[in-house]
C-alpha positions in Angstrom: 107.4 114.3 96.7 108.5 116.7 94.5 109.8 119.7 97.5 109.9 117.8 100.6 113.7 117.8 101.6 114.8 115.5 103.3 117.9 118.3 104.7 120.5 116.8 106.6 119.2 114.8 109.1 120.9 111.9 106.3 124.2 113.6 107.0 124.4 113.2 110.7 125.9 111.3 113.4 123.6 107.8 114.1 122.8 108.8 117.4 121.8 112.0 116.6 119.5 111.0 113.7 118.2 108.4 116.4 116.8 111.3 119.1 115.6 112.5 116.1 112.8 110.2 115.5 112.1 109.9 118.9 108.5 109.6 120.3 108.3 111.3 116.2 105.4 109.1 114.3 107.7 106.6 112.1 109.0 103.5 114.7 111.2 101.6 114.7 115.2 101.3 115.0 116.5 103.9 112.5 117.5 101.1 110.7 113.5 100.0 110.2 113.0 104.3 110.1 115.3 104.1 107.5 115.0 101.3 105.3 111.3 102.1 105.8 111.5 106.4 104.6 113.2 105.1 101.7 110.8 102.3 100.3 108.1 104.5 100.8 109.6 107.9 99.1 110.7 105.4 96.4 108.0 103.1 95.8 105.0 103.1 93.4 102.1 104.1 95.4 101.3 107.6 95.0 98.9 108.4 98.0 101.6 105.8 100.6 104.4 108.6 98.7 101.6 111.3 100.2 101.0 110.4 102.9 104.7 109.8 104.3 106.0 113.4 102.6 103.7 114.7 104.9 104.1 112.2 107.8 107.7 114.0 107.1 106.6 117.7 107.2 104.1 117.9 110.0 107.3 115.3 112.1 109.4 118.8 110.9 107.3 120.8 111.9 106.1 120.2 115.7 110.4 119.4 115.7 110.7 123.2 114.5 108.1 124.2 117.5 105.3 124.9 114.9 102.6 122.5 115.9 101.6 121.1 119.6 
């Protein structure tokens, strides 16, 4: 979990956040997605934290055009 920055995504407008997640590895309503991310990242399961962190990192890279 250390070194993963959730950046300003959570300071954005609701529509912007919803658009960011559209088509990504995280599915559901924006409220569900954010609750799931919070639960995964702050939970006691290191495997789930790692998998969520990697999925988030890959999604950010894809959004920035680094991965197809």
